[in-house]
PDB file with SEQRES, HELIX, SHEET and CRYST1 records, atoms N, CA, C and O in Angstrom:
SEQRES   1 A   77  MET GLU PHE THR LEU ASN SER ARG ILE SER GLY LYS LEU          
SEQRES   2 A   77  GLU PHE PHE ALA PRO ASN GLY GLY GLY TYR VAL ARG LEU          
SEQRES   3 A   77  THR SER GLY GLU LYS PRO GLY THR LEU GLY GLN GLN ILE          
SEQRES   4 A   77  CYS GLU ARG GLY GLY PHE MET GLY SER THR LEU SER CYS          
SEQRES   5 A   77  GLY PRO ASP ILE ASP SER LEU ALA ARG VAL ALA ARG LYS          
SEQRES   6 A   77  TRP GLN LYS GLN ARG LEU GLN ASP LYS SER ASP ASP              
HELIX    1 AA1 GLY A   33  LEU A   35  5                                   3    
HELIX    2 AA2 GLU A   41  GLY A   43  5                                   3    
HELIX    3 AA3 ILE A   56  SER A   75  1                                  20    
SHEET    1 AA1 4 GLU A   2  SER A   7  0                                        
SHEET    2 AA1 4 GLY A  11  PHE A  16 -1                                        
SHEET    3 AA1 4 ARG A  25  THR A  27 -1                                        
SHEET    4 AA1 4 GLN A  37  GLN A  38 -1                                        
CRYST1    1.000    1.000    1.000  90.00  90.00  90.00 P 1           1          
ATOM      1  N   MET A   1       0.784  -1.174  -0.010  1.00  0.00           N  
ATOM      2  CA  MET A   1      -0.015   0.007   0.006  1.00  0.00           C  
ATOM      3  C   MET A   1       0.858   1.224   0.001  1.00  0.00           C  
ATOM      4  O   MET A   1       2.002   1.185   0.454  1.00  0.00           O  
ATOM      5  N   GLU A   2       0.323   2.308  -0.511  1.00  0.00           N  
ATOM      6  CA  GLU A   2       1.090   3.553  -0.656  1.00  0.00           C  
ATOM      7  C   GLU A   2       0.328   4.703  -0.081  1.00  0.00           C  
ATOM      8  O   GLU A   2      -0.903   4.699  -0.078  1.00  0.00           O  
ATOM      9  N   PHE A   3       1.071   5.736   0.430  1.00  0.00           N  
ATOM     10  CA  PHE A   3       0.510   6.898   1.006  1.00  0.00           C  
ATOM     11  C   PHE A   3       1.385   8.066   0.547  1.00  0.00           C  
ATOM     12  O   PHE A   3       2.612   7.979   0.606  1.00  0.00           O  
ATOM     13  N   THR A   4       0.778   9.133   0.101  1.00  0.00           N  
ATOM     14  CA  THR A   4       1.476  10.359  -0.329  1.00  0.00           C  
ATOM     15  C   THR A   4       1.130  11.449   0.682  1.00  0.00           C  
ATOM     16  O   THR A   4      -0.026  11.620   1.071  1.00  0.00           O  
ATOM     17  N   LEU A   5       2.154  12.171   1.092  1.00  0.00           N  
ATOM     18  CA  LEU A   5       2.045  13.304   2.011  1.00  0.00           C  
ATOM     19  C   LEU A   5       2.574  14.524   1.290  1.00  0.00           C  
ATOM     20  O   LEU A   5       3.746  14.554   0.916  1.00  0.00           O  
ATOM     21  N   ASN A   6       1.754  15.517   1.089  1.00  0.00           N  
ATOM     22  CA  ASN A   6       2.130  16.772   0.427  1.00  0.00           C  
ATOM     23  C   ASN A   6       2.317  17.808   1.518  1.00  0.00           C  
ATOM     24  O   ASN A   6       1.415  18.083   2.310  1.00  0.00           O  
ATOM     25  N   SER A   7       3.522  18.380   1.537  1.00  0.00           N  
ATOM     26  CA  SER A   7       3.896  19.380   2.529  1.00  0.00           C  
ATOM     27  C   SER A   7       4.490  20.651   1.852  1.00  0.00           C  
ATOM     28  O   SER A   7       5.236  20.569   0.876  1.00  0.00           O  
ATOM     29  N   ARG A   8       4.125  21.812   2.414  1.00  0.00           N  
ATOM     30  CA  ARG A   8       4.705  23.008   1.800  1.00  0.00           C  
ATOM     31  C   ARG A   8       6.207  23.087   2.127  1.00  0.00           C  
ATOM     32  O   ARG A   8       6.964  23.694   1.370  1.00  0.00           O  
ATOM     33  N   ILE A   9       6.646  22.485   3.237  1.00  0.00           N  
ATOM     34  CA  ILE A   9       8.017  22.564   3.621  1.00  0.00           C  
ATOM     35  C   ILE A   9       8.853  21.399   2.974  1.00  0.00           C  
ATOM     36  O   ILE A   9       9.937  21.628   2.436  1.00  0.00           O  
ATOM     37  N   SER A  10       8.327  20.190   3.044  1.00  0.00           N  
ATOM     38  CA  SER A  10       9.078  18.999   2.590  1.00  0.00           C  
ATOM     39  C   SER A  10       8.755  18.611   1.136  1.00  0.00           C  
ATOM     40  O   SER A  10       9.452  17.790   0.541  1.00  0.00           O  
ATOM     41  N   GLY A  11       7.744  19.181   0.598  1.00  0.00           N  
ATOM     42  CA  GLY A  11       7.302  18.773  -0.782  1.00  0.00           C  
ATOM     43  C   GLY A  11       6.517  17.493  -0.730  1.00  0.00           C  
ATOM     44  O   GLY A  11       5.864  17.221   0.277  1.00  0.00           O  
ATOM     45  N   LYS A  12       6.551  16.707  -1.757  1.00  0.00           N  
ATOM     46  CA  LYS A  12       5.812  15.479  -1.893  1.00  0.00           C  
ATOM     47  C   LYS A  12       6.638  14.285  -1.338  1.00  0.00           C  
ATOM     48  O   LYS A  12       7.741  14.022  -1.817  1.00  0.00           O  
ATOM     49  N   LEU A  13       6.107  13.586  -0.350  1.00  0.00           N  
ATOM     50  CA  LEU A  13       6.732  12.438   0.211  1.00  0.00           C  
ATOM     51  C   LEU A  13       5.851  11.210  -0.034  1.00  0.00           C  
ATOM     52  O   LEU A  13       4.663  11.216   0.291  1.00  0.00           O  
ATOM     53  N   GLU A  14       6.433  10.175  -0.600  1.00  0.00           N  
ATOM     54  CA  GLU A  14       5.661   8.956  -0.876  1.00  0.00           C  
ATOM     55  C   GLU A  14       6.199   7.832   0.004  1.00  0.00           C  
ATOM     56  O   GLU A  14       7.395   7.544   0.055  1.00  0.00           O  
ATOM     57  N   PHE A  15       5.224   7.203   0.704  1.00  0.00           N  
ATOM     58  CA  PHE A  15       5.536   6.141   1.643  1.00  0.00           C  
ATOM     59  C   PHE A  15       4.967   4.824   1.107  1.00  0.00           C  
ATOM     60  O   PHE A  15       3.926   4.800   0.450  1.00  0.00           O  
ATOM     61  N   PHE A  16       5.676   3.734   1.405  1.00  0.00           N  
ATOM     62  CA  PHE A  16       5.222   2.430   0.976  1.00  0.00           C  
ATOM     63  C   PHE A  16       5.338   1.384   2.111  1.00  0.00           C  
ATOM     64  O   PHE A  16       6.311   1.374   2.865  1.00  0.00           O  
ATOM     65  N   ALA A  17       4.337   0.525   2.205  1.00  0.00           N  
ATOM     66  CA  ALA A  17       4.421  -0.591   3.147  1.00  0.00           C  
ATOM     67  C   ALA A  17       3.687  -1.748   2.444  1.00  0.00           C  
ATOM     68  O   ALA A  17       2.747  -1.528   1.680  1.00  0.00           O  
ATOM     69  N   PRO A  18       4.144  -3.004   2.721  1.00  0.00           N  
ATOM     70  CA  PRO A  18       3.525  -4.147   2.087  1.00  0.00           C  
ATOM     71  C   PRO A  18       2.062  -4.207   2.455  1.00  0.00           C  
ATOM     72  O   PRO A  18       1.670  -3.665   3.488  1.00  0.00           O  
ATOM     73  N   ASN A  19       1.246  -4.846   1.647  1.00  0.00           N  
ATOM     74  CA  ASN A  19      -0.234  -4.916   1.890  1.00  0.00           C  
ATOM     75  C   ASN A  19      -0.585  -5.671   3.184  1.00  0.00           C  
ATOM     76  O   ASN A  19      -1.774  -5.991   3.157  1.00  0.00           O  
ATOM     77  N   GLY A  20      -0.119  -5.966   4.022  1.00  0.00           N  
ATOM     78  CA  GLY A  20      -0.522  -6.540   5.298  1.00  0.00           C  
ATOM     79  C   GLY A  20       0.119  -5.855   6.398  1.00  0.00           C  
ATOM     80  O   GLY A  20       0.058  -6.331   7.532  1.00  0.00           O  
ATOM     81  N   GLY A  21       0.745  -4.749   6.149  1.00  0.00           N  
ATOM     82  CA  GLY A  21       1.510  -4.032   7.162  1.00  0.00           C  
ATOM     83  C   GLY A  21       2.936  -4.393   7.089  1.00  0.00           C  
ATOM     84  O   GLY A  21       3.300  -5.279   6.316  1.00  0.00           O  
ATOM     85  N   GLY A  22       3.793  -3.744   7.868  1.00  0.00           N  
ATOM     86  CA  GLY A  22       5.220  -4.084   7.892  1.00  0.00           C  
ATOM     87  C   GLY A  22       6.037  -2.812   7.961  1.00  0.00           C  
ATOM     88  O   GLY A  22       5.555  -1.734   8.309  1.00  0.00           O  
ATOM     89  N   TYR A  23       7.296  -2.995   7.610  1.00  0.00           N  
ATOM     90  CA  TYR A  23       8.225  -1.837   7.633  1.00  0.00           C  
ATOM     91  C   TYR A  23       7.838  -0.805   6.607  1.00  0.00           C  
ATOM     92  O   TYR A  23       7.454  -1.142   5.487  1.00  0.00           O  
ATOM     93  N   VAL A  24       7.940   0.483   6.996  1.00  0.00           N  
ATOM     94  CA  VAL A  24       7.528   1.588   6.117  1.00  0.00           C  
ATOM     95  C   VAL A  24       8.784   2.147   5.482  1.00  0.00           C  
ATOM     96  O   VAL A  24       9.818   2.336   6.124  1.00  0.00           O  
ATOM     97  N   ARG A  25       8.647   2.399   4.202  1.00  0.00           N  
ATOM     98  CA  ARG A  25       9.763   2.969   3.382  1.00  0.00           C  
ATOM     99  C   ARG A  25       9.352   4.272   2.708  1.00  0.00           C  
ATOM    100  O   ARG A  25       8.199   4.442   2.314  1.00  0.00           O  
ATOM    101  N   LEU A  26      10.321   5.200   2.578  1.00  0.00           N  
ATOM    102  CA  LEU A  26      10.141   6.395   1.871  1.00  0.00           C  
ATOM    103  C   LEU A  26      10.646   6.134   0.427  1.00  0.00           C  
ATOM    104  O   LEU A  26      11.827   5.839   0.242  1.00  0.00           O  
ATOM    105  N   THR A  27       9.804   6.236  -0.551  1.00  0.00           N  
ATOM    106  CA  THR A  27      10.148   5.929  -1.916  1.00  0.00           C  
ATOM    107  C   THR A  27      10.464   7.187  -2.754  1.00  0.00           C  
ATOM    108  O   THR A  27      10.182   8.310  -2.337  1.00  0.00           O  
ATOM    109  N   SER A  28      11.023   6.982  -3.880  1.00  0.00           N  
ATOM    110  CA  SER A  28      11.318   8.033  -4.836  1.00  0.00           C  
ATOM    111  C   SER A  28      11.167   7.426  -6.204  1.00  0.00           C  
ATOM    112  O   SER A  28      10.908   6.230  -6.341  1.00  0.00           O  
ATOM    113  N   GLY A  29      11.329   8.254  -7.222  1.00  0.00           N  
ATOM    114  CA  GLY A  29      11.271   7.758  -8.605  1.00  0.00           C  
ATOM    115  C   GLY A  29      12.371   6.759  -8.914  1.00  0.00           C  
ATOM    116  O   GLY A  29      12.178   5.832  -9.701  1.00  0.00           O  
ATOM    117  N   GLU A  30      13.506   6.948  -8.301  1.00  0.00           N  
ATOM    118  CA  GLU A  30      14.659   6.043  -8.546  1.00  0.00           C  
ATOM    119  C   GLU A  30      14.581   4.792  -7.703  1.00  0.00           C  
ATOM    120  O   GLU A  30      15.146   3.770  -8.092  1.00  0.00           O  
ATOM    121  N   LYS A  31      13.904   4.823  -6.558  1.00  0.00           N  
ATOM    122  CA  LYS A  31      13.808   3.682  -5.633  1.00  0.00           C  
ATOM    123  C   LYS A  31      12.326   3.515  -5.205  1.00  0.00           C  
ATOM    124  O   LYS A  31      11.914   3.986  -4.145  1.00  0.00           O  
ATOM    125  N   PRO A  32      11.562   2.845  -6.047  1.00  0.00           N  
ATOM    126  CA  PRO A  32      10.159   2.673  -5.664  1.00  0.00           C  
ATOM    127  C   PRO A  32       9.968   1.428  -4.756  1.00  0.00           C  
ATOM    128  O   PRO A  32      10.841   0.566  -4.659  1.00  0.00           O  
ATOM    129  N   GLY A  33       8.824   1.378  -4.118  1.00  0.00           N  
ATOM    130  CA  GLY A  33       8.421   0.220  -3.343  1.00  0.00           C  
ATOM    131  C   GLY A  33       9.417  -0.155  -2.315  1.00  0.00           C  
ATOM    132  O   GLY A  33       9.851   0.691  -1.533  1.00  0.00           O  
ATOM    133  N   THR A  34       9.824  -1.484  -2.285  1.00  0.00           N  
ATOM    134  CA  THR A  34      10.724  -2.026  -1.299  1.00  0.00           C  
ATOM    135  C   THR A  34      12.120  -1.594  -1.499  1.00  0.00           C  
ATOM    136  O   THR A  34      12.973  -1.931  -0.677  1.00  0.00           O  
ATOM    137  N   LEU A  35      12.427  -0.860  -2.545  1.00  0.00           N  
ATOM    138  CA  LEU A  35      13.836  -0.311  -2.741  1.00  0.00           C  
ATOM    139  C   LEU A  35      14.043   0.979  -1.998  1.00  0.00           C  
ATOM    140  O   LEU A  35      15.184   1.400  -1.807  1.00  0.00           O  
ATOM    141  N   GLY A  36      12.947   1.640  -1.561  1.00  0.00           N  
ATOM    142  CA  GLY A  36      13.072   2.863  -0.835  1.00  0.00           C  
ATOM    143  C   GLY A  36      13.710   2.739   0.557  1.00  0.00           C  
ATOM    144  O   GLY A  36      13.802   1.647   1.116  1.00  0.00           O  
ATOM    145  N   GLN A  37      14.141   3.869   1.095  1.00  0.00           N  
ATOM    146  CA  GLN A  37      14.786   3.813   2.382  1.00  0.00           C  
ATOM    147  C   GLN A  37      13.773   3.575   3.508  1.00  0.00           C  
ATOM    148  O   GLN A  37      12.686   4.153   3.525  1.00  0.00           O  
ATOM    149  N   GLN A  38      14.175   2.685   4.468  1.00  0.00           N  
ATOM    150  CA  GLN A  38      13.285   2.415   5.647  1.00  0.00           C  
ATOM    151  C   GLN A  38      13.341   3.678   6.539  1.00  0.00           C  
ATOM    152  O   GLN A  38      14.402   4.256   6.776  1.00  0.00           O  
ATOM    153  N   ILE A  39      12.163   4.069   7.013  1.00  0.00           N  
ATOM    154  CA  ILE A  39      12.159   5.205   7.924  1.00  0.00           C  
ATOM    155  C   ILE A  39      12.329   4.682   9.360  1.00  0.00           C  
ATOM    156  O   ILE A  39      11.901   3.571   9.674  1.00  0.00           O  
ATOM    157  N   CYS A  40      12.946   5.475  10.210  1.00  0.00           N  
ATOM    158  CA  CYS A  40      13.203   5.115  11.545  1.00  0.00           C  
ATOM    159  C   CYS A  40      12.761   6.176  12.528  1.00  0.00           C  
ATOM    160  O   CYS A  40      12.392   7.287  12.145  1.00  0.00           O  
ATOM    161  N   GLU A  41      12.804   5.806  13.846  1.00  0.00           N  
ATOM    162  CA  GLU A  41      12.391   6.723  14.883  1.00  0.00           C  
ATOM    163  C   GLU A  41      13.138   8.039  14.814  1.00  0.00           C  
ATOM    164  O   GLU A  41      14.262   8.093  14.314  1.00  0.00           O  
ATOM    165  N   ARG A  42      12.523   9.106  15.315  1.00  0.00           N  
ATOM    166  CA  ARG A  42      13.041  10.401  15.408  1.00  0.00           C  
ATOM    167  C   ARG A  42      13.268  11.079  14.017  1.00  0.00           C  
ATOM    168  O   ARG A  42      14.083  11.992  13.890  1.00  0.00           O  
ATOM    169  N   GLY A  43      12.541  10.614  13.007  1.00  0.00           N  
ATOM    170  CA  GLY A  43      12.585  11.289  11.727  1.00  0.00           C  
ATOM    171  C   GLY A  43      13.792  11.005  10.878  1.00  0.00           C  
ATOM    172  O   GLY A  43      14.100  11.767   9.962  1.00  0.00           O  
ATOM    173  N   GLY A  44      14.471   9.941  11.159  1.00  0.00           N  
ATOM    174  CA  GLY A  44      15.706   9.620  10.421  1.00  0.00           C  
ATOM    175  C   GLY A  44      15.645   8.360   9.618  1.00  0.00           C  
ATOM    176  O   GLY A  44      14.571   7.810   9.374  1.00  0.00           O  
ATOM    177  N   PHE A  45      16.786   7.910   9.212  1.00  0.00           N  
ATOM    178  CA  PHE A  45      16.904   6.657   8.402  1.00  0.00           C  
ATOM    179  C   PHE A  45      17.752   5.641   9.083  1.00  0.00           C  
ATOM    180  O   PHE A  45      17.978   4.576   8.508  1.00  0.00           O  
ATOM    181  N   MET A  46      18.247   5.891  10.288  1.00  0.00           N  
ATOM    182  CA  MET A  46      19.096   4.976  11.042  1.00  0.00           C  
ATOM    183  C   MET A  46      18.500   4.802  12.422  1.00  0.00           C  
ATOM    184  O   MET A  46      17.995   5.758  13.010  1.00  0.00           O  
ATOM    185  N   GLY A  47      18.555   3.618  12.930  1.00  0.00           N  
ATOM    186  CA  GLY A  47      18.026   3.314  14.238  1.00  0.00           C  
ATOM    187  C   GLY A  47      16.915   2.333  14.192  1.00  0.00           C  
ATOM    188  O   GLY A  47      16.895   1.445  13.340  1.00  0.00           O  
ATOM    189  N   SER A  48      15.967   2.476  15.112  1.00  0.00           N  
ATOM    190  CA  SER A  48      14.816   1.547  15.193  1.00  0.00           C  
ATOM    191  C   SER A  48      13.841   1.865  14.023  1.00  0.00           C  
ATOM    192  O   SER A  48      13.314   2.971  13.901  1.00  0.00           O  
ATOM    193  N   THR A  49      13.634   0.831  13.174  1.00  0.00           N  
ATOM    194  CA  THR A  49      12.756   1.061  11.982  1.00  0.00           C  
ATOM    195  C   THR A  49      11.276   1.113  12.438  1.00  0.00           C  
ATOM    196  O   THR A  49      10.878   0.520  13.441  1.00  0.00           O  
ATOM    197  N   LEU A  50      10.515   1.841  11.657  1.00  0.00           N  
ATOM    198  CA  LEU A  50       9.082   2.017  11.959  1.00  0.00           C  
ATOM    199  C   LEU A  50       8.245   1.063  11.080  1.00  0.00           C  
ATOM    200  O   LEU A  50       8.566   0.853   9.910  1.00  0.00           O  
ATOM    201  N   SER A  51       7.180   0.495  11.649  1.00  0.00           N  
ATOM    202  CA  SER A  51       6.294  -0.348  10.898  1.00  0.00           C  
ATOM    203  C   SER A  51       4.852   0.123  11.107  1.00  0.00           C  
ATOM    204  O   SER A  51       4.570   0.920  12.002  1.00  0.00           O  
ATOM    205  N   CYS A  52       3.939  -0.387  10.259  1.00  0.00           N  
ATOM    206  CA  CYS A  52       2.588   0.012  10.337  1.00  0.00           C  
ATOM    207  C   CYS A  52       1.669  -1.239  10.387  1.00  0.00           C  
ATOM    208  O   CYS A  52       2.141  -2.354  10.165  1.00  0.00           O  
ATOM    209  N   GLY A  53       0.431  -1.064  10.662  1.00  0.00           N  
ATOM    210  CA  GLY A  53      -0.557  -2.122  10.621  1.00  0.00           C  
ATOM    211  C   GLY A  53      -1.029  -2.430   9.231  1.00  0.00           C  
ATOM    212  O   GLY A  53      -0.442  -1.920   8.277  1.00  0.00           O  
ATOM    213  N   PRO A  54      -2.049  -3.228   9.057  1.00  0.00           N  
ATOM    214  CA  PRO A  54      -2.518  -3.659   7.757  1.00  0.00           C  
ATOM    215  C   PRO A  54      -3.399  -2.753   6.974  1.00  0.00           C  
ATOM    216  O   PRO A  54      -3.873  -3.115   5.897  1.00  0.00           O  
ATOM    217  N   ASP A  55      -3.637  -1.540   7.511  1.00  0.00           N  
ATOM    218  CA  ASP A  55      -4.555  -0.624   6.804  1.00  0.00           C  
ATOM    219  C   ASP A  55      -3.867   0.743   6.510  1.00  0.00           C  
ATOM    220  O   ASP A  55      -2.880   1.128   7.136  1.00  0.00           O  
ATOM    221  N   ILE A  56      -4.457   1.436   5.521  1.00  0.00           N  
ATOM    222  CA  ILE A  56      -3.899   2.698   5.050  1.00  0.00           C  
ATOM    223  C   ILE A  56      -3.869   3.748   6.170  1.00  0.00           C  
ATOM    224  O   ILE A  56      -2.974   4.593   6.189  1.00  0.00           O  
ATOM    225  N   ASP A  57      -4.832   3.707   7.105  1.00  0.00           N  
ATOM    226  CA  ASP A  57      -4.849   4.677   8.134  1.00  0.00           C  
ATOM    227  C   ASP A  57      -3.632   4.532   9.059  1.00  0.00           C  
ATOM    228  O   ASP A  57      -3.077   5.523   9.534  1.00  0.00           O  
ATOM    229  N   SER A  58      -3.235   3.297   9.300  1.00  0.00           N  
ATOM    230  CA  SER A  58      -2.010   3.058  10.107  1.00  0.00           C  
ATOM    231  C   SER A  58      -0.775   3.564   9.395  1.00  0.00           C  
ATOM    232  O   SER A  58       0.089   4.189  10.009  1.00  0.00           O  
ATOM    233  N   LEU A  59      -0.687   3.299   8.106  1.00  0.00           N  
ATOM    234  CA  LEU A  59       0.460   3.815   7.304  1.00  0.00           C  
ATOM    235  C   LEU A  59       0.523   5.373   7.335  1.00  0.00           C  
ATOM    236  O   LEU A  59       1.589   5.962   7.513  1.00  0.00           O  
ATOM    237  N   ALA A  60      -0.658   6.007   7.153  1.00  0.00           N  
ATOM    238  CA  ALA A  60      -0.737   7.451   7.201  1.00  0.00           C  
ATOM    239  C   ALA A  60      -0.319   8.015   8.577  1.00  0.00           C  
ATOM    240  O   ALA A  60       0.387   9.022   8.638  1.00  0.00           O  
ATOM    241  N   ARG A  61      -0.737   7.395   9.640  1.00  0.00           N  
ATOM    242  CA  ARG A  61      -0.371   7.828  10.997  1.00  0.00           C  
ATOM    243  C   ARG A  61       1.158   7.801  11.219  1.00  0.00           C  
ATOM    244  O   ARG A  61       1.751   8.750  11.732  1.00  0.00           O  
ATOM    245  N   VAL A  62       1.769   6.667  10.808  1.00  0.00           N  
ATOM    246  CA  VAL A  62       3.245   6.500  10.930  1.00  0.00           C  
ATOM    247  C   VAL A  62       3.969   7.548  10.081  1.00  0.00           C  
ATOM    248  O   VAL A  62       4.920   8.171  10.553  1.00  0.00           O  
ATOM    249  N   ALA A  63       3.513   7.756   8.787  1.00  0.00           N  
ATOM    250  CA  ALA A  63       4.183   8.658   7.912  1.00  0.00           C  
ATOM    251  C   ALA A  63       4.084  10.128   8.462  1.00  0.00           C  
ATOM    252  O   ALA A  63       5.068  10.868   8.451  1.00  0.00           O  
ATOM    253  N   ARG A  64       2.925  10.501   8.916  1.00  0.00           N  
ATOM    254  CA  ARG A  64       2.785  11.881   9.437  1.00  0.00           C  
ATOM    255  C   ARG A  64       3.639  12.102  10.708  1.00  0.00           C  
ATOM    256  O   ARG A  64       4.260  13.152  10.877  1.00  0.00           O  
ATOM    257  N   LYS A  65       3.654  11.118  11.566  1.00  0.00           N  
ATOM    258  CA  LYS A  65       4.453  11.243  12.796  1.00  0.00           C  
ATOM    259  C   LYS A  65       5.913  11.307  12.463  1.00  0.00           C  
ATOM    260  O   LYS A  65       6.640  12.109  13.050  1.00  0.00           O  
ATOM    261  N   TRP A  66       6.386  10.463  11.512  1.00  0.00           N  
ATOM    262  CA  TRP A  66       7.800  10.492  11.073  1.00  0.00           C  
ATOM    263  C   TRP A  66       8.155  11.880  10.476  1.00  0.00           C  
ATOM    264  O   TRP A  66       9.199  12.440  10.809  1.00  0.00           O  
ATOM    265  N   GLN A  67       7.335  12.403   9.642  1.00  0.00           N  
ATOM    266  CA  GLN A  67       7.600  13.684   9.004  1.00  0.00           C  
ATOM    267  C   GLN A  67       7.629  14.776  10.028  1.00  0.00           C  
ATOM    268  O   GLN A  67       8.482  15.660   9.947  1.00  0.00           O  
ATOM    269  N   LYS A  68       6.738  14.760  10.988  1.00  0.00           N  
ATOM    270  CA  LYS A  68       6.723  15.774  12.030  1.00  0.00           C  
ATOM    271  C   LYS A  68       7.995  15.699  12.876  1.00  0.00           C  
ATOM    272  O   LYS A  68       8.565  16.738  13.211  1.00  0.00           O  
ATOM    273  N   GLN A  69       8.449  14.497  13.228  1.00  0.00           N  
ATOM    274  CA  GLN A  69       9.725  14.356  13.988  1.00  0.00           C  
ATOM    275  C   GLN A  69      10.878  14.817  13.156  1.00  0.00           C  
ATOM    276  O   GLN A  69      11.805  15.417  13.700  1.00  0.00           O  
ATOM    277  N   ARG A  70      10.881  14.570  11.841  1.00  0.00           N  
ATOM    278  CA  ARG A  70      11.970  14.977  10.952  1.00  0.00           C  
ATOM    279  C   ARG A  70      12.035  16.528  10.931  1.00  0.00           C  
ATOM    280  O   ARG A  70      13.130  17.085  11.011  1.00  0.00           O  
ATOM    281  N   LEU A  71      10.922  17.209  10.829  1.00  0.00           N  
ATOM    282  CA  LEU A  71      10.901  18.646  10.807  1.00  0.00           C  
ATOM    283  C   LEU A  71      11.350  19.259  12.128  1.00  0.00           C  
ATOM    284  O   LEU A  71      12.037  20.280  12.156  1.00  0.00           O  
ATOM    285  N   GLN A  72      10.939  18.601  13.241  1.00  0.00           N  
ATOM    286  CA  GLN A  72      11.373  19.061  14.543  1.00  0.00           C  
ATOM    287  C   GLN A  72      12.880  18.931  14.727  1.00  0.00           C  
ATOM    288  O   GLN A  72      13.547  19.823  15.249  1.00  0.00           O  
ATOM    289  N   ASP A  73      13.383  17.801  14.286  1.00  0.00           N  
ATOM    290  CA  ASP A  73      14.844  17.537  14.397  1.00  0.00           C  
ATOM    291  C   ASP A  73      15.663  18.558  13.597  1.00  0.00           C  
ATOM    292  O   ASP A  73      16.709  19.009  14.063  1.00  0.00           O  
ATOM    293  N   LYS A  74      15.190  18.929  12.384  1.00  0.00           N  
ATOM    294  CA  LYS A  74      15.854  19.912  11.641  1.00  0.00           C  
ATOM    295  C   LYS A  74      15.832  21.313  12.222  1.00  0.00           C  
ATOM    296  O   LYS A  74      16.779  22.082  12.061  1.00  0.00           O  
ATOM    297  N   SER A  75      14.718  21.641  12.912  1.00  0.00           N  
ATOM    298  CA  SER A  75      14.613  22.937  13.522  1.00  0.00           C  
ATOM    299  C   SER A  75      15.449  23.108  14.769  1.00  0.00           C  
ATOM    300  O   SER A  75      15.638  24.228  15.243  1.00  0.00           O  
ATOM    301  N   ASP A  76      15.967  21.979  15.322  1.00  0.00           N  
ATOM    302  CA  ASP A  76      16.841  22.053  16.496  1.00  0.00           C  
ATOM    303  C   ASP A  76      18.305  22.421  16.136  1.00  0.00           C  
ATOM    304  O   ASP A  76      19.113  22.763  17.000  1.00  0.00           O  
ATOM    305  N   ASP A  77      18.600  22.334  14.835  1.00  0.00           N  
ATOM    306  CA  ASP A  77      19.987  22.585  14.406  1.00  0.00           C  
ATOM    307  C   ASP A  77      20.423  24.005  14.629  1.00  0.00           C  
ATOM    308  O   ASP A  77      21.560  24.358  14.316  1.00  0.00           O  
TER     309      ASP A  77                                                      
END                                                                             
């Protein structure tokens, strides 16, 4: 399943998780689906990986939380 998040700050972010839930990935044109980077806690790509449940609402919740943490981490610089 896929979820797209449009943000004025981050632009278009596309997230992917397998159809029964699992690890969430940030995809791009060059790295679609399971080739995308796994997202992790605190808005990064290293550390404890994030996963979602079997429905699109769960994927959307994880994606929004990750993006919010990523923006907060960048504002602390």
